[in-house]
VOPAGU-2260 file (C-alpha; in pm, 1 decimal, decimal comma):
REM VOPAGU-2260
SITE   aa  ch    i         X         Y         Z
SITE  UNK   A    0    1619,2    1841,1   -1224,4
SITE  UNK   A    1    1954,1    1812,5   -1051,6
SITE  UNK   A    2    2167,4    1499,7   -1111,4
SITE  UNK   A    3    2084,2    1196,1    -904,2
SITE  UNK   A    4    2256,0    1192,7    -565,6
SITE  UNK   A    5    2566,3     979,5    -570,5
SITE  UNK   A    6    2457,0     761,5    -281,8
SITE  UNK   A    7    2116,1     602,5    -320,4
SITE  UNK   A    8    2169,6     418,5       4,9
SITE  UNK   A    9    2192,9     732,1     220,2
SITE  UNK   A   10    1875,8     884,2      80,8
SITE  UNK   A   11    1710,8     544,8     100,9
SITE  UNK   A   12    1766,6     542,9     475,4
SITE  UNK   A   13    1588,7     875,9     502,3
SITE  UNK   A   14    1283,9     726,9     337,8
SITE  UNK   A   15    1246,8     422,6     559,7
SITE  UNK   A   16     984,1     399,6     829,1
SITE  UNK   A   17    1246,0     412,5    1102,6
SITE  UNK   A   18    1365,0     755,1     988,5
SITE  UNK   A   19    1019,0     913,7     958,4
SITE  UNK   A   20     916,4    1120,3    1259,4
SITE  UNK   A   21     557,6    1126,6    1135,9
SITE  UNK   A   22     305,1     841,4    1134,1
SITE  UNK   A   23     358,5     601,9     847,6
SITE  UNK   A   24     130,2     346,8     681,9
SITE  UNK   A   25    -136,2     221,3     915,0
SITE  UNK   A   26     -47,2     473,6    1186,9
SITE  UNK   A   27    -253,5     426,6    1502,6
SITE  UNK   A   28    -347,8     655,0    1786,5
SITE  UNK   A   29    -293,4     529,1    2141,6
SITE  UNK   A   30    -661,3     436,1    2149,5
SITE  UNK   A   31    -651,8     255,1    1814,4
SITE  UNK   A   32    -897,1     270,1    1525,1
SITE  UNK   A   33   -1256,9     163,7    1485,6
SITE  UNK   A   34   -1406,5     103,2    1141,9
SITE  UNK   A   35   -1693,7     342,6    1063,4
SITE  UNK   A   36   -1924,6     419,2     772,4
SITE  UNK   A   37   -1818,5     710,1     551,0
SITE  UNK   A   38   -2115,9     805,9     328,9
SITE  UNK   A   39   -2001,5    1167,5     300,6
SITE  UNK   A   40   -1641,3    1097,8     200,1
SITE  UNK   A   41   -1538,5    1230,4    -140,7
SITE  UNK   A   42   -1408,2     933,9    -338,5
SITE  UNK   A   43   -1060,9     942,0    -489,7
SITE  UNK   A   44   -1204,4     920,1    -841,1
SITE  UNK   A   45   -1415,8    1230,4    -786,9
SITE  UNK   A   46   -1115,6    1421,5    -655,1
SITE  UNK   A   47    -904,0    1306,2    -947,8
SITE  UNK   A   48   -1169,3    1398,7   -1205,7
SITE  UNK   A   49   -1214,8    1744,6   -1056,9
SITE  UNK   A   50    -882,6    1871,4   -1191,5
SITE  UNK   A   51    -801,0    1660,6   -1496,8
SITE  UNK   A   52    -686,4    1958,1   -1702,8
SITE  UNK   A   53    -462,7    2087,7   -1426,0
SITE  UNK   A   54    -323,5    1740,3   -1364,9
SITE  UNK   A   55    -238,6    1699,3   -1732,2
SITE  UNK   A   56     -50,8    2028,4   -1720,9
SITE  UNK   A   57     146,7    1934,7   -1411,1
SITE  UNK   A   58     212,5    1564,5   -1450,0
SITE  UNK   A   59     546,6    1424,5   -1558,4
SITE  UNK   A   60     506,8    1208,8   -1867,6
SITE  UNK   A   61     824,9    1015,8   -1796,4
SITE  UNK   A   62    1122,8     959,9   -2018,8
SITE  UNK   A   63    1318,9    1262,5   -1889,0
SITE  UNK   A   64    1578,4    1067,9   -1694,8
SITE  UNK   A   65    1947,2    1066,5   -1786,5
SITE  UNK   A   66    2075,5     738,2   -1924,1
SITE  UNK   A   67    2325,3     690,0   -1639,3
SITE  UNK   A   68    2057,5     690,3   -1367,6
SITE  UNK   A   69    1900,5     381,0   -1212,4
SITE  UNK   A   70    1532,4     408,3   -1295,6
SITE  UNK   A   71    1198,3     247,7   -1227,3
SITE  UNK   A   72    1021,0     119,0   -1538,7
SITE  UNK   A   73     667,8     -17,1   -1556,5
SITE  UNK   A   74     544,6    -346,5   -1700,8
SITE  UNK   A   75     556,8    -201,9   -2054,3
SITE  UNK   A   76     914,2     -74,0   -2018,9
SITE  UNK   A   77     808,6     290,9   -1981,5
SITE  UNK   A   78    1041,1     497,1   -1760,1
SITE  UNK   A   79     854,9     621,7   -1452,2
SITE  UNK   A   80    1135,7     805,8   -1273,9
SITE  UNK   A   81    1466,3     778,3   -1093,9
SITE  UNK   A   82    1508,9     508,9    -830,8
SITE  UNK   A   83    1569,3     648,7    -483,2
SITE  UNK   A   84    1552,5     307,5    -318,0
SITE  UNK   A   85    1340,4      -4,6    -349,4
SITE  UNK   A   86    1019,7     172,5    -244,3
SITE  UNK   A   87    1042,5     525,0    -387,0
SITE  UNK   A   88    1068,3     703,9    -720,5
SITE  UNK   A   89    1187,0    1057,6    -797,2
SITE  UNK   A   90    1010,3    1241,4   -1079,9
SITE  UNK   A   91     862,2    1584,9   -1146,2
SITE  UNK   A   92     517,7    1724,6   -1072,4
SITE  UNK   A   93     414,8    2084,1   -1143,7
SITE  UNK   A   94     771,5    2132,7   -1265,5
SITE  UNK   A   95     909,4    2045,6    -921,2
SITE  UNK   A   96    1104,4    1744,2    -790,0
SITE  UNK   A   97     856,2    1500,9    -637,5
SITE  UNK   A   98     899,7    1176,7    -446,7
SITE  UNK   A   99     640,2     902,3    -470,5
SITE  UNK   A  100     692,3     649,6    -192,6
SITE  UNK   A  101     503,5     330,4    -121,5
SITE  UNK   A  102     630,2      66,9    -362,5
SITE  UNK   A  103     644,5    -282,9    -215,0
SITE  UNK   A  104     729,9    -634,8    -328,1
SITE  UNK   A  105     476,1    -783,9    -569,4
SITE  UNK   A  106     370,8   -1069,2    -340,8
SITE  UNK   A  107      64,3   -1225,9    -181,1
SITE  UNK   A  108      91,0   -1387,5     162,8
SITE  UNK   A  109    -158,3   -1617,3     330,8
SITE  UNK   A  110    -262,5   -1614,1     696,6
SITE  UNK   A  111      24,5   -1846,6     780,9
SITE  UNK   A  112     281,7   -1607,9     638,2
SITE  UNK   A  113     356,2   -1814,9     329,1
SITE  UNK   A  114     409,5   -1579,3      35,1
SITE  UNK   A  115     397,5   -1625,2    -340,0
SITE  UNK   A  116     543,6   -1381,1    -591,4
SITE  UNK   A  117     351,9   -1273,3    -898,1
SITE  UNK   A  118     666,9   -1117,4   -1043,9
SITE  UNK   A  119    1017,5   -1002,6    -949,3
SITE  UNK   A  120     897,5    -642,7    -944,9
SITE  UNK   A  121     715,6    -406,7    -709,5
SITE  UNK   A  122     363,3    -269,3    -687,3
SITE  UNK   A  123     190,7       8,3    -492,4
SITE  UNK   A  124     130,2     -62,7    -125,6
SITE  UNK   A  125    -224,6     -87,2       9,8
SITE  UNK   A  126    -135,1      22,3     364,1
SITE  UNK   A  127     -88,9     399,6     343,6
SITE  UNK   A  128    -348,7     623,4     509,7
SITE  UNK   A  129    -502,4     962,6     442,8
SITE  UNK   A  130    -640,6    1151,4     744,4
SITE  UNK   A  131    -947,6    1367,6     816,2
SITE  UNK   A  132   -1050,1    1602,9    1094,5
SITE  UNK   A  133   -1405,8    1462,8    1077,6
SITE  UNK   A  134   -1502,0    1128,0    1238,8
SITE  UNK   A  135   -1632,4     979,6     911,5
SITE  UNK   A  136   -1360,6    1059,8     653,1
SITE  UNK   A  137   -1556,7    1352,0     508,8
SITE  UNK   A  138   -1409,4    1690,6     426,3
SITE  UNK   A  139   -1051,3    1777,9     341,8
SITE  UNK   A  140    -800,7    1488,0     333,6
SITE  UNK   A  141    -458,2    1541,1     494,7
SITE  UNK   A  142    -125,6    1363,9     457,2
SITE  UNK   A  143     154,6    1356,1     721,7
SITE  UNK   A  144     425,9    1231,4     486,6
SITE  UNK   A  145     641,5    1541,8     425,8
SITE  UNK   A  146    1010,1    1600,2     489,4
SITE  UNK   A  147    1174,2    1405,7     204,9
SITE  UNK   A  148    1365,3    1703,6      60,8
SITE  UNK   A  149    1128,8    1769,0    -231,0
SITE  UNK   A  150     845,9    2024,3    -267,8
SITE  UNK   A  151     588,6    1750,0    -331,6
SITE  UNK   A  152     541,6    1401,6    -184,1
SITE  UNK   A  153     294,0    1139,3    -299,9
SITE  UNK   A  154     168,7     814,7    -146,6
SITE  UNK   A  155     -67,8     543,3    -273,2
SITE  UNK   A  156    -417,7     514,8    -127,5
SITE  UNK   A  157    -649,0     227,1    -223,0
SITE  UNK   A  158   -1010,0     328,1    -289,6
SITE  UNK   A  159   -1313,1     127,8    -400,3
SITE  UNK   A  160   -1228,1     168,9    -769,4
SITE  UNK   A  161    -852,1     130,0    -755,0
SITE  UNK   A  162    -527,8     284,6    -635,3
SITE  UNK   A  163    -466,4     660,0    -641,1
SITE  UNK   A  164    -160,7     872,0    -568,4
SITE  UNK   A  165    -238,3    1144,1    -312,7
SITE  UNK   A  166       2,8    1437,4    -338,7
SITE  UNK   A  167      88,6    1698,7     -78,2
SITE  UNK   A  168     285,5    2021,1     -97,2
SITE  UNK   A  169     528,6    2009,5     194,0
SITE  UNK   A  170     514,3    2384,5     267,3
SITE  UNK   A  171     136,6    2358,4     321,3
SITE  UNK   A  172     192,7    2149,6     636,0
SITE  UNK   A  173      -5,7    2262,7     943,1
SITE  UNK   A  174    -101,9    2111,0    1277,7
SITE  UNK   A  175    -437,0    1928,4    1259,2
SITE  UNK   A  176    -631,8    1701,9    1492,1
SITE  UNK   A  177    -715,7    1389,1    1295,4
SITE  UNK   A  178   -1038,5    1215,2    1394,0
SITE  UNK   A  179   -1044,2     945,5    1123,9
SITE  UNK   A  180    -825,8     780,7     861,9
SITE  UNK   A  181    -891,1     609,4     529,5
SITE  UNK   A  182    -680,6     314,4     416,5
SITE  UNK   A  183    -738,9      19,6     183,9
SITE  UNK   A  184   -1099,9     118,3     108,3
SITE  UNK   A  185   -1190,2     146,8     476,7
SITE  UNK   A  186   -1270,5     449,3     693,9
SITE  UNK   A  187   -1172,3     418,4    1059,4
SITE  UNK   A  188   -1249,4     656,7    1344,4
SITE  UNK   A  189    -966,6     721,6    1587,6
SITE  UNK   A  190   -1069,1     583,9    1924,3
SITE  UNK   A  191   -1027,0     800,6    2227,7
SITE  UNK   A  192   -1065,1    1127,7    2040,2
SITE  UNK   A  193    -822,2    1302,0    1810,7
SITE  UNK   A  194    -466,5    1239,2    1695,9
SITE  UNK   A  195    -251,3    1555,8    1659,2
SITE  UNK   A  196     -57,8    1549,4    1332,1
SITE  UNK   A  197     167,2    1780,9    1133,9
SITE  UNK   A  198       2,5    1725,2     796,7
SITE  UNK   A  199     -69,2    1900,7     468,4
SITE  UNK   A  200    -403,1    1917,3     288,2
SITE  UNK   A  201    -396,9    1701,2     -22,3
SITE  UNK   A  202    -281,3    1906,8    -319,3
SITE  UNK   A  203    -393,2    1665,4    -591,5
SITE  UNK   A  204    -521,9    1312,4    -643,9
SITE  UNK   A  205    -396,9    1121,3    -947,4
SITE  UNK   A  206    -486,9     769,9   -1064,6
SITE  UNK   A  207    -185,8     546,9   -1001,7
SITE  UNK   A  208    -218,1     432,7   -1363,2
SITE  UNK   A  209     -89,5     778,1   -1464,6
SITE  UNK   A  210     251,6     658,7   -1349,2
SITE  UNK   A  211     254,2     339,7   -1551,8
SITE  UNK   A  212     129,1     -14,6   -1519,3
SITE  UNK   A  213     258,0    -238,6   -1239,0
SITE  UNK   A  214     465,1    -430,1   -1165,7
SITE  UNK   A  215     759,8    -189,6   -1165,1
SITE  UNK   A  216    1121,7    -293,1   -1214,7
SITE  UNK   A  217    1462,5    -137,7   -1156,2
SITE  UNK   A  218    1668,1     -81,7   -1469,2
């Protein structure tokens, strides 16, 4: 992997929501979303278990980062990957540079906006979405989160049994008409029809625990 870019700040700007031309976490169509049942959706765990051997071959085991890089480490001190900014990590997957984005402050806020902090670290966000061309989150999942300068991009998606990292291969991006989205263990149909997206079919689904145990800290 090439040396870390000299300016984390510049690349950090490219990873913020303001710089993304594609829908980000909780993206909504003009008509909004309506929660629907999704009995035919393939759960994240089933997708992850379908290619365990392939995932083991591809996954980065950590600890390959040069000592002069700023890194993310998990709660046990294990190196996860290079720090791009406060919400993204650069590592390798399938032997290719890969960005996982979606880290957020390890906090809990009440309805009044008063927040408490479980730690000084970060955890995976619960607000990213995966999209489907069906109205009930069945069939092939798609992600519209490409364009970060790496062959693969991954985002966290919360399912009934935990958080998973959904990975896309950027060059697989096509135009699709999304009819539903899945986020935080909820399937929602897109009101008013379909939402055109430039998105890639999910390449792999990996338990978030494969990338260490939260919270994560900069080191």
